C-alpha positions in Angstrom: 20.5 0.8 22.3 18.2 3.8 22.6 15.3 3.8 20.3 14.2 6.7 18.0 10.4 7.1 18.3 9.6 7.3 14.6 11.4 4.1 13.4 8.7 1.6 12.6 8.7 -1.9 11.0 8.5 -0.8 7.4 9.3 2.9 7.4 9.9 6.0 9.5 6.8 7.9 10.7 6.1 10.4 13.5 4.8 13.7 14.6 6.5 16.9 13.3 8.7 18.3 15.0 8.7 16.1 18.2 9.4 12.8 16.4 10.6 13.8 13.0 12.3 17.1 12.2 15.0 18.7 10.0 17.9 17.7 12.4 16.9 14.0 12.4 16.2 14.1 8.6 19.7 15.4 8.0 21.2 12.6 10.1 19.0 10.0 8.3 20.4 11.2 5.0 24.0 10.9 6.2 23.3 7.4 7.8 21.3 6.0 4.8 24.0 7.1 2.3 26.6 5.3 4.5 24.4 2.2 4.9 23.9 1.6 1.1 27.2 3.2 -0.1 25.1 5.3 -2.3 26.5 7.2 -5.3 23.0 8.4 -6.4 19.7 8.5 -4.6 16.2 9.6 -5.8 14.2 11.8 -3.4 10.5 12.8 -3.6 7.9 14.1 -1.2 4.2 14.3 -0.7 1.9 17.4 -0.1 2.3 17.7 3.6 3.3 21.2 4.8 6.5 19.9 6.5 7.6 17.8 3.5 9.7 20.4 1.7 11.9 21.4 4.8 12.3 17.7 5.7 13.2 16.9 2.1 15.8 19.8 2.0 17.4 18.6 5.2 17.5 14.9 4.0 19.0 16.0 0.7 21.6 18.1 2.6 22.5 15.0 4.6 22.9 12.8 1.5 25.0 15.3 -0.4 27.2 16.0 2.7 28.0 12.3 2.4 29.1 12.7 -1.2 25.9 11.2 -2.6 24.3 12.8 -5.7 20.6 13.4 -5.4 17.9 13.4 -8.1 15.0 15.4 -6.7 11.7 14.4 -8.4 9.7 16.8 -6.2 6.0 16.4 -5.4 5.0 12.9 -6.2 3.5 9.6 -5.1 5.4 6.7 -3.5 5.1 4.6 -6.6 6.9 7.3 -8.6 9.9 6.6 -6.3 9.5 2.9 -7.0 9.5 3.6 -10.7 12.2 6.3 -10.7 14.9 4.4 -8.7 15.5 1.7 -11.4 14.5 4.0 -14.3 17.2 6.5 -13.3 19.6 3.7 -12.3 19.9 5.0 -8.7 21.3 3.1 -5.8 18.3 4.0 -3.6 15.2 6.1 -3.3 13.5 7.9 -0.4 9.9 9.1 -0.3 8.9 11.7 2.3 5.3 10.8 3.3 3.1 9.8 6.1 0.6 8.3 3.7 -2.9 8.4 5.3 -1.8 9.8 8.7 -3.1 13.1 10.0 -1.5 16.3 8.7 0.8 16.8 11.8 2.7 13.6 10.8 5.4 13.0 8.3 7.7 10.1 7.5 10.0 8.3 5.0 9.9 5.1 2.9 13.2 3.7 1.7 14.3 1.4 -1.2 17.7 0.2 -2.4 18.7 -0.5 -6.0 15.9 -1.9 -8.1 13.4 -0.7 -5.6 14.1 -3.5 -3.1 12.4 -2.3 0.1 14.3 -1.4 3.3 12.4 -2.0 6.5 13.6 -2.1 10.1 14.9 -5.7 9.8 16.7 -4.9 6.6 18.5 -1.7 7.2 16.6 0.9 9.1 17.8 -0.7 12.4 21.3 0.1 11.1 20.4 3.7 10.2 19.0 4.0 13.8 22.2 2.5 15.3 24.5 4.8 13.3 22.5 7.9 14.5 22.1 6.8 18.2 25.8 5.8 18.5 26.9 9.0 16.7 28.8 7.1 14.0 27.9 9.4 11.1 31.4 10.8 10.9 32.7 14.0 9.2 31.0 15.2 6.0 32.6 14.1 2.7 35.3 16.5 1.3 33.4 16.5 -2.0 29.8 17.3 -1.7 27.2 15.5 -3.8 25.2 17.3 -6.5 21.5 17.9 -6.7 19.5 17.7 -10.0 15.8 18.2 -10.4 14.0 16.0 -12.9 10.3 15.8 -13.8 9.5 12.1 -14.3 5.7 12.4 -14.6 5.4 11.8 -18.3 7.9 8.9 -18.2 5.9 7.4 -15.2 2.6 7.7 -17.0 4.1 6.2 -20.2 5.4 3.3 -18.1 1.9 2.5 -16.9 0.9 1.8 -20.6 2.5 -1.6 -20.4 -0.2 -2.7 -18.0 -3.4 -1.8 -19.9 -4.7 -1.1 -23.4 -6.8 2.1 -23.7 -8.5 0.7 -26.8 -10.0 -2.0 -24.6 -11.5 0.4 -22.1 -15.1 1.6 -22.6 -16.2 5.2 -22.1 -17.1 4.7 -18.5 -18.0 7.4 -16.1 -15.7 7.3 -13.0 -15.6 9.3 -9.8 -12.0 9.9 -8.8 -11.2 11.1 -5.3 -7.5 12.1 -4.7 -8.4 13.3 -1.1 -6.3 16.4 -1.7 -3.2 14.1 -1.6 -0.8 13.7 -4.5 -2.9 11.5 -6.7 -4.5 14.4 -8.5 -1.3 15.2 -10.4 -1.2 11.7 -11.9 -4.9 11.6 -12.5 -4.6 14.8 -14.6 -1.7 13.4 -16.6 -3.4 10.1 -17.2 -6.8 11.6 -18.1 -6.0 12.4 -21.8 -4.9 8.8 -22.4 -8.1 7.2 -21.2 -11.5 7.2 -23.0 -13.3 7.6 -19.6 -15.2 10.6 -18.2 -13.6 11.6 -14.9 -15.6 13.3 -12.2 -12.9 14.7 -10.0 -13.4 15.4 -6.3 -10.7 16.9 -3.9 -8.3 16.7 -6.8 -6.0 19.6 -5.9 -3.1 18.7 -3.6 -3.5 20.5 -0.3 -1.4 19.7 2.8 -4.1 21.2 5.1 -6.4 18.3 4.0 -9.5 20.6 4.1 -11.8 17.6 3.4 -10.3 15.2 6.0 -7.1 13.1 6.0 -6.8 11.1 2.7 -7.6 7.7 4.2 -10.5 5.9 2.4 -10.4 3.2 5.1 -12.2 5.6 7.4 -15.9 5.3 6.8 -16.6 9.0 7.2 -14.1 9.7 4.4 -16.0 7.5 1.9 -19.2 9.6 1.9 -18.1 12.2 -0.7 -17.1 9.5 -3.1 -20.4 7.6 -2.6 -22.5 10.8 -2.9 -20.7 11.8 -6.2 -21.3 8.3 -7.6 -25.0 8.5 -6.9 -25.3 12.2 -8.1 -23.6 11.6 -11.4 -24.8 8.0 -11.9 -21.2 6.9 -12.3 -20.0 3.4 -13.3 -17.6 3.2 -10.3 -15.7 5.3 -7.9 -12.0 5.2 -6.9 -10.3 6.9 -3.9 -6.6 7.0 -3.1 -4.7 7.5 0.1 -2.3 10.4 0.6 0.8 9.0 -1.3 -1.5 7.0 -3.6 0.3 3.6 -3.3 -3.2 2.3 -2.5 -6.5 2.8 -4.2 -10.0 1.8 -3.0 -13.0 0.9 -5.2 -16.7 1.6 -4.9 -19.3 0.0 -7.2 -22.0 1.8 -9.3 -24.3 1.7 -6.3 -21.8 3.4 -4.0 -20.9 0.2 -2.1 -17.3 0.1 -0.8 -15.5 -3.0 -2.0 -13.2 -4.8 0.4 -9.6 -5.0 -0.8 -9.9 -8.8 -0.5 -12.2 -9.1 -3.4 -10.1 -6.7 -5.6 -7.2 -9.2 -5.1 -9.3 -11.9 -6.7 -10.4 -9.6 -9.6 -6.8 -8.4 -10.3 -5.6 -12.0 -10.2 -8.3 -13.0 -12.8 -7.5 -10.0 -15.0 -3.7 -10.7 -15.0 -4.1 -14.5 -15.5 -6.4 -14.0 -18.5 -3.3 -12.7 -20.3 -0.7 -14.7 -18.4 -2.0 -18.2 -17.6 0.1 -20.5 -15.4 1.7 -17.6 -13.4 2.1 -17.5 -9.7 0.0 -15.1 -7.5 1.2 -14.2 -4.0 -1.4 -13.3 -1.3 -1.5 -12.7 2.4 -2.9 -15.2 4.9 -5.6 -13.0 6.5 -8.4 -13.9 4.0 -7.6 -16.6 1.4 -10.5 -18.7 0.1 -11.8 -16.3 -2.6 -8.2 -15.6 -3.8 -7.4 -19.3 -4.1 -10.6 -20.0 -6.0 -10.1 -17.0 -8.4 -6.5 -18.0 -9.1 -7.2 -21.7 -9.6 -10.2 -21.0 -11.8 -8.0 -18.9 -14.1 -5.1 -21.3 -14.4 -2.8 -19.8 -11.9 -0.9 -21.0 -8.8 -1.2 -19.4 -5.4 1.7 -18.7 -3.0 0.9 -17.5 0.5 3.2 -15.0 2.2 3.3 -13.2 5.6 1.5 -9.8 5.4 3.5 -6.6 4.9 5.1 -5.1 1.8 8.6 -6.3 2.6 7.5 -9.9 3.0 5.2 -9.9 -0.1 7.9 -8.4 -2.3 10.5 -10.8 -1.1 8.3 -13.8 -1.7 7.3 -12.5 -5.2 11.0 -12.2 -6.1 11.7 -15.7 -4.7 9.0 -17.4 -6.7 9.0 -15.0 -9.7 5.3 -14.1 -9.1 3.6 -11.8 -11.6 1.3 -10.2 -9.1 0.9 -10.0 -5.3 -2.2 -8.7 -3.4 -3.0 -7.9 0.1 -6.5 -7.4 1.5 -5.3 -4.0 2.8 -5.4 -2.7 -0.8 -1.7 -3.0 -1.5 -1.2 -4.5 -5.0 2.3 -5.5 -6.3 3.4 -6.1 -9.8 6.5 -7.9 -11.1 6.8 -5.5 -14.1 6.7 -2.6 -11.6 9.9 -3.7 -9.8 7.7 -5.9 -7.6 6.4 -2.7 -6.1 2.9 -1.6 -5.1 0.9 0.8 -7.2 -2.3 2.7 -6.7 -2.6 3.5 -10.5 -2.2 0.1 -12.1 -5.2 -1.6 -10.2 -7.4 1.4 -11.3 -6.4 0.8 -15.0 -6.8 -3.0 -14.8 -10.2 -2.8 -13.2 -11.4 -0.4 -15.9 -10.2 -2.8 -18.6 -11.7 -5.9 -16.9 -15.1 -4.2 -16.6 -15.0 -3.2 -20.2 -13.8 -6.6 -21.6 -16.4 -8.5 -19.6 -19.1 -6.0 -20.2 -20.0 -6.2 -16.5 -20.6 -3.6 -13.7 -18.2 -3.7 -10.8 -21.0 -5.1 -8.6 -21.6 -7.9 -11.1 -17.9 -8.8 -11.0 -17.7 -8.8 -7.2 -21.1 -9.8 -5.8 -20.6 -13.4 -6.7 -17.3 -13.4 -4.7 -18.9 -11.6 -1.8 -21.7 -14.1 -1.5 -19.4 -17.1 -2.0 -16.9 -15.9 0.7 -18.4 -13.3 3.0 -15.8 -11.7 5.3 -15.7 -9.5 8.3 -13.1 -7.0 7.0 -10.2 -6.3 9.4 -11.4 -5.5 12.9 -8.9 -3.9 15.4 -9.0 -4.3 19.2 -6.7 -2.5 21.5 -5.8 -4.8 24.5 -3.1 -5.0 27.2 -1.5 -8.4 26.4 -1.9 -9.2 22.7 0.5 -12.2 22.8 -1.3 -13.7 25.8 -4.7 -13.2 24.2 -3.6 -15.1 21.0 -2.5 -18.0 23.2 -6.0 -18.1 24.9 -7.7 -18.0 21.4 -5.4 -20.8 20.2 -6.5 -23.1 23.1 -10.2 -22.3 22.6 -10.0 -23.3 18.8 -7.4 -26.1 19.1 -9.8 -28.5 17.2 -9.3 -26.5 14.0 -6.5 -26.7 11.4 -3.9 -24.2 12.7 -1.2 -22.2 10.9 1.3 -19.7 12.3 2.7 -18.0 9.2 1.3 -14.6 10.4 -0.2 -14.5 13.8 -2.6 -17.5 14.0 -4.9 -18.8 11.3 -7.5 -21.4 12.2 -9.5 -23.2 9.6 -12.7 -25.3 9.8 -14.6 -26.8 6.8 -17.1 -23.9 6.6 -15.3 -20.9 8.2 -11.8 -19.7 9.2 -10.1 -16.7 10.9 -6.8 -15.0 11.2 -5.7 -13.1 14.3 -2.4 -11.2 14.3 -0.7 -8.5 16.4 0.2 -5.0 15.1 3.9 -4.4 14.5 3.8 -1.1 16.3 0.8 -0.9 18.7 -0.9 -3.1 21.4 -3.6 -4.0 18.8 -5.0 -7.4 17.6 -6.3 -7.5 14.1 -9.1 -10.0 13.3 -10.3 -11.3 10.0 -13.1 -13.9 9.6 -14.6 -15.5 6.5 -17.0 -18.3 5.7 -18.0 -20.5 2.8 -21.2 -18.8 1.5 -22.7 -18.3 5.0 -22.9 -14.7 6.0 -24.8 -15.5 9.2 -22.2 -18.0 10.4 -19.4 -15.4 9.5 -21.1 -12.7 11.6 -21.8 -15.2 14.5 -18.1 -16.3 14.6 -16.9 -12.7 14.4 -19.0 -11.7 17.4 -17.9 -14.8 19.3 -14.2 -14.1 18.7 -14.5 -10.3 19.5 -16.1 -11.2 22.8 -13.2 -13.5 23.7 -10.6 -10.9 22.5 -12.2 -8.0 24.3 -13.1 -9.8 27.5 
């Protein structure tokens, strides 16, 4: 079967118009409606300049198949995850390319109850229907389109995760990166006792202050500068569709997502002892300790939202966290959220009367980590085999790429789903020097 360029492991994403355009969006609407036999689908879109025309074409495809569409308009991905079950829809589609540059756009899909749809769980069928021209004739009765503003319902739904009375009057730098998060920040602000210092808050598809991707170091500077200028208690920055948020402590230090998983697990288990916490296998020791110290049970899952959500449903886990700053909540249809972690961290800091650095510094010194380091190489699978041989005296696990563990350090090496890239994560038990040495050692082998 011929491949369509934009179809990826978890979503559709590509350059507009060469890889994603209105013609393809229309066909995707027709094919997706057919795939899930949808009577009703929720559609929303991010701030990108191509989003409205792609949304219109997608909606036209859905309605031509007889599917009714609820258009929730400009929103974040987690608002689709909320709206699909809330509006009792058969599916939801978010038009976004998240943190990609402005010339990109894409789509994320869910079925009923916001169960994710990736390439292995339906997008392959959507691609096959389009490639084989099996869309068929439009339905005799066209579906309807209704526009609904769900923002107030979405914001009210967040209230089950936090208690504003338990949050102190902290000073917080919030950076929406000119993505969609600003709309939710503005709606949430009156409900919180915090003082918000807003930067790049207005949605703007030109991304005048750089693409909304806080993983890029150059994009962190404005948040750090604002924290220092205003002597803020912490900083939070979101990606374009704000299904991820990133934290900075009161000194402007960027906090790796790995340590936030431990903090959120602690926060949730304080109120829900004995629950299961799902985590990815890239970096694990700090999470295991945080969960066990707070009367929880850890369950490891392959990385990636489809795998984490599936595992959470299997074991009835209350929370799942990935070091990539995706955080999933059972009471949020097992979906990831960029707003809930923000609220939980505010409450945890307030309840423990600690700064963010006081909450994480102990974790960082106990389990220093490299952060994820990417290397572009010709033969990723062959390189993993070489590394496996070199470290064959360690305890090896193949759940996701290869993880090798020694008493005082460990690493995970995995291939990208979409590019010839190897992703390396290294951590140690309280020995930053050893962690750095082993990281250098592995990178030399990987890049040689």
